Structure formats: structure tokens, C-alpha cells
C-alpha positions in Angstrom: 129.2 -72.8 117.9 131.4 -73.0 114.6 133.8 -75.8 114.7 135.4 -75.6 111.5 138.8 -73.7 110.9 139.8 -74.0 114.2 143.3 -75.1 115.4 142.9 -77.5 118.4 145.7 -77.7 121.2 145.8 -80.5 123.4 146.4 -79.6 127.3 149.8 -80.9 126.8 150.7 -78.1 124.3 149.1 -74.8 125.6 151.9 -73.0 124.7 151.1 -73.3 121.1 147.5 -72.0 121.4 147.3 -68.5 119.9 147.1 -65.1 121.4 143.7 -63.1 120.7 143.8 -59.6 119.9 140.7 -57.3 119.5 140.0 -53.7 118.5 137.0 -52.1 117.3 138.8 -51.9 113.6 142.3 -51.3 112.3 143.9 -49.5 115.4 144.9 -52.9 116.8 147.3 -53.6 113.7 149.6 -51.4 116.0 149.6 -53.9 118.5 149.8 -56.6 115.9 152.9 -55.3 114.5 154.5 -55.0 118.0 153.6 -58.7 118.6 155.4 -59.7 115.2 158.3 -57.9 116.2 158.6 -58.9 119.9 157.0 -62.4 119.8 157.5 -63.5 116.2 157.0 -67.5 117.4 153.3 -66.4 118.8 150.2 -67.5 116.5 147.6 -64.6 116.6 143.7 -64.5 116.0 143.0 -60.7 115.3 139.3 -59.5 115.7 138.0 -56.2 114.4 134.6 -55.3 115.9 134.2 -53.0 112.5 130.2 -53.5 112.6 130.0 -51.5 116.0 133.1 -49.0 115.6 133.5 -46.4 116.6 133.8 -47.6 120.3 134.7 -44.2 121.5 131.2 -42.7 121.4 129.7 -45.6 123.3 128.5 -46.1 126.7 130.1 -48.2 129.3 127.2 -50.8 129.3 127.6 -51.1 125.5 131.4 -51.7 125.5 130.8 -54.3 128.2 128.6 -55.9 126.3 130.6 -56.0 123.1 133.8 -57.1 125.0 132.0 -60.0 126.5 130.7 -61.0 123.3 134.3 -61.0 121.7 135.8 -62.8 124.8 133.3 -65.6 124.6 134.3 -66.1 121.0 137.8 -66.0 121.7 137.5 -68.6 124.4 135.7 -70.7 121.6 138.9 -70.3 119.6 141.0 -71.7 122.3 143.2 -68.6 122.9 145.7 -68.8 125.7 145.7 -64.8 126.5 143.7 -61.8 125.2 145.0 -58.3 124.4 142.7 -55.7 124.6 144.2 -53.5 121.6 141.6 -50.9 122.5 141.9 -48.2 125.0 138.1 -47.6 125.4 137.6 -51.4 126.3 140.6 -51.3 128.7 139.2 -48.1 130.4 135.6 -49.2 130.8 135.6 -53.0 130.8 139.0 -54.7 131.6 138.5 -54.9 135.3 134.8 -56.3 135.0 135.8 -59.1 132.5 138.7 -59.8 134.2 136.6 -61.2 136.9 134.2 -63.1 134.6 136.7 -64.8 132.1 139.2 -67.6 133.1 142.2 -66.5 131.0 144.7 -63.8 131.2 143.4 -60.3 129.5 145.9 -57.3 129.4 144.6 -53.9 128.5 146.7 -51.1 127.0 146.3 -48.2 129.6 148.8 -49.1 132.5 151.6 -50.0 130.3 151.2 -46.8 128.5 150.8 -44.9 131.5 154.0 -46.5 133.1 155.9 -45.4 129.8 154.7 -42.1 129.9 155.7 -41.2 133.6 159.2 -42.5 132.5 159.2 -39.8 129.5 158.2 -36.6 130.9 156.4 -34.5 133.7 153.9 -32.7 131.6 151.8 -35.3 129.9 149.1 -35.1 127.1 146.9 -37.7 126.0 145.0 -37.9 123.2 142.2 -40.6 123.2 138.4 -41.2 122.1 135.8 -39.1 124.0 134.8 -42.3 126.2 138.6 -43.0 127.2 139.0 -39.4 128.0 135.8 -39.1 129.9 136.7 -42.1 132.0 139.9 -40.4 133.3 141.7 -43.9 133.4 144.7 -42.6 132.0 145.3 -39.5 134.1 144.1 -41.9 137.2 146.7 -44.7 136.3 149.6 -42.0 135.6 149.1 -40.0 138.8 149.0 -43.2 140.8 152.4 -44.1 139.3 153.9 -40.1 139.8 151.4 -37.8 141.7 154.1 -34.9 140.7 153.4 -35.0 137.0 150.7 -33.1 135.2 148.4 -34.7 132.8 145.9 -33.0 130.3 143.7 -35.2 128.2 141.7 -34.4 124.8 139.1 -36.2 123.3 139.4 -36.9 119.5 136.0 -38.0 118.0 136.9 -37.7 114.5 140.1 -39.6 114.3 139.0 -43.1 114.3 136.6 -42.6 111.5 139.2 -40.9 109.6 142.0 -43.6 110.0 139.3 -46.3 109.0 138.3 -44.4 106.0 142.3 -44.3 105.1 142.0 -40.5 105.2 145.5 -40.0 106.7 146.9 -37.7 103.8 143.7 -35.7 103.7 144.4 -32.1 104.4 141.3 -32.0 106.5 142.7 -34.7 108.9 145.8 -32.1 109.5 143.3 -29.5 110.4 141.4 -31.8 112.8 144.7 -32.9 114.4 145.8 -29.2 114.7 142.5 -28.3 116.4 142.8 -31.5 118.7 146.7 -30.7 119.5 146.5 -27.2 120.3 145.1 -26.8 123.8 148.2 -29.4 124.8 150.8 -27.4 122.9 149.7 -24.2 124.8 150.2 -26.3 128.0 154.0 -27.3 126.8 153.4 -30.8 127.1 156.9 -32.6 126.8 155.0 -36.2 126.4 152.4 -37.6 124.2 150.6 -40.6 124.7 148.5 -42.2 122.0 145.6 -43.0 123.9 143.7 -45.0 121.1 145.6 -47.8 119.4 144.4 -46.1 116.0 146.4 -42.9 116.7 150.0 -44.2 115.8 148.9 -44.6 112.3 148.7 -40.6 112.3 152.3 -40.2 113.6 153.7 -38.5 110.5 150.6 -35.9 110.8 151.0 -35.5 114.4 154.8 -35.0 114.4 154.4 -32.4 112.0 152.3 -30.4 114.3 154.2 -30.9 117.6 157.3 -29.2 118.7 160.3 -31.8 118.1 161.2 -32.0 121.7 157.7 -33.6 122.7 158.2 -37.4 123.0 155.4 -39.9 121.6 154.3 -42.7 123.7 153.0 -45.8 121.7 151.2 -47.9 124.5 151.1 -50.9 122.0 154.9 -51.1 122.4 154.5 -51.6 126.2 151.6 -53.7 126.3 153.4 -56.3 124.1 156.5 -56.2 126.5 154.1 -56.8 129.2 152.6 -59.6 127.5 156.2 -61.2 127.0 156.6 -60.9 130.6 153.2 -62.7 131.3 154.0 -65.4 129.0 157.2 -66.2 130.6 155.7 -65.9 134.0 152.8 -68.5 133.1 155.3 -70.8 131.0 153.2 -70.3 127.8 155.8 -68.7 125.3 155.5 -70.7 122.3 158.8 -71.9 120.9 157.5 -73.4 117.8 157.0 -71.9 114.3 153.6 -70.0 114.5 150.4 -70.7 112.8 149.4 -67.9 110.0 147.6 -65.1 111.6 143.6 -65.4 111.6 141.7 -62.1 111.0 138.1 -61.9 111.7 135.5 -58.9 111.7 131.9 -58.5 112.4 131.4 -56.0 109.6 132.5 -55.9 105.9 135.4 -58.0 105.4 136.5 -56.5 102.2 136.6 -53.2 103.7 138.7 -54.4 106.5 141.1 -56.1 104.1 141.6 -53.0 102.0 142.0 -50.5 105.1 144.6 -52.9 106.6 146.6 -53.2 103.3 149.2 -50.3 104.2 149.7 -51.4 107.7 150.2 -55.4 106.9 151.9 -55.1 103.6 149.5 -57.7 101.8 145.6 -58.2 101.7 144.7 -60.6 104.3 142.1 -63.3 104.3 139.4 -62.1 106.5 136.7 -64.2 108.3 133.3 -62.7 109.4 131.9 -63.2 112.9 128.1 -62.2 113.5 127.1 -61.6 117.3 123.7 -61.8 118.5 121.8 -62.9 121.7 121.4 -66.5 120.6 124.8 -67.6 119.5 128.2 -66.7 118.0 128.1 -67.8 114.3 131.0 -67.7 112.0 130.8 -67.3 108.2 132.9 -68.2 105.6 136.1 -66.4 104.9 136.4 -63.7 102.1 
């Protein structure tokens, strides 16, 4: 196991341990941004599984394998809590790994569903194909309020376009229009970002949607849930935070470049490789 460049926390100071966040790529930066706003004292480790994205076209078995890899590595980094900043992982793996790992793990779907039913009665969900197929949002929303109507659309092209930083590309607008059309025809009053990548597309989506449609970003609400959980567990940090650590399984330079518009700076990025034998950590870039 890699032992260098790690913050070590005594059992007497668990509050100072970092929060782990993971996603398939830059999508989880929308959750990171909310952590900076709502919990500015928390130290954070961000992991992007860029070597294996997109998650949204993977099977449940693959997603579960990936999530176990990441959570094992997060435990090695001595995190106090993990936020699955990935709707596909939340839909397909959350309940299983909560039983396997002895640390608090939060997903984005339930907080997003709770927020959606507070906003409207005709709810559209845009998501990766795997999340849409799982029906996780529909089930969560209808459990909270059986009287609402829910429509889901799988959007396989969104994550690759965002990861390639093609948000301003006219092709992206055309793709978005085709995904939103069936939801607009149903006269939705609320649209849920069923993938943490999708808030990056907000200017495009807003330009295509009727002005009265409310947008729900689960990132805002999962961090609010994180705040409540930290209070409940007595783990909220009151000390100044450590600098955020960024790690990826793929190309660090590509992640650094893709994340620049959302972070406002070029992050230093570590590389983590997963294999069946061990988890190895490679030098920073």
C-alpha cells in the first residue's frame, strides 16, 4: 500500500480526517463546489475514475467492482466519510457497499428525489442509461410522493461531451434538444440532473427548456445531507482545511485541463492504478 503523501489522523482527531468524493470524471466537481460553499472547513480527497468512464453504459457487476476498488483506496487514505458523487454508482452499488464498508457513505439519488418532490408534480429526470434503466429516481420519488408523475430519459452522449469540454459545441445543443424533447412534450415542471456531470450543461439546458421549469441539482442537497450527517456523528471539522487532493485512474493532464474551467485553477493530480493484486499510487503530475 502506498504510504507517502498521506495525512495521518490520530483517533483523538477524527474530525480533521478528509471527506472522500468520487465520480467517473469531472462530474463530481459539482459536488466538490458545493462542499466548498457549504462546508468550507472540510479537507477533501477527490477521485475521478477516468480510466474507466463513462460509468453510465456499464453493467451493475462492473460498477460494483469499480466502487469496491475506490472505497478500498479511500479507506487507505483514512477518510471519515465518502460521497458517491455519481448517480450510476448510487443507483447500482450504494446499498451493497454500505453493508461491506465500515464508514458513512452518502449517495446523491435520495437527496435529489426529496428536493424534486418539493419543487413540482411533473418531474423529468435526465440520467445516464444505467441510472435511467435502474429506475432508482422514479422509485425514490414515488416512495416520497406517489401522486407525482415521473419521466426518465437516458442521455448516453452527455458525459463524453462534457469530459471532452465540448459544452459550447453546437452539436451538444442538438443532442440536448433531442433528449429534452420528450420531457417538454410531457409538460414537466421540474427537471432533475440525474448525473453530477449535467449541471455543467445548465446554460445549454436552460436555453432549451420553458422558463417555468425548475432545475434540481442533487449536488446541493447531498452536501446538505452530508452536513447533517457530520453534525450527527460529531465529525464536523472546525480547523482550517488541508488543500484538496485530486487523484485519477487515467490521464492526470487531461483531468487537470478538463477541470480548469470549474476549479478556476489547474490542480495537481495524482494517479491511482487498480488491479486485482493491489492498489498502487503513482507520483503527482
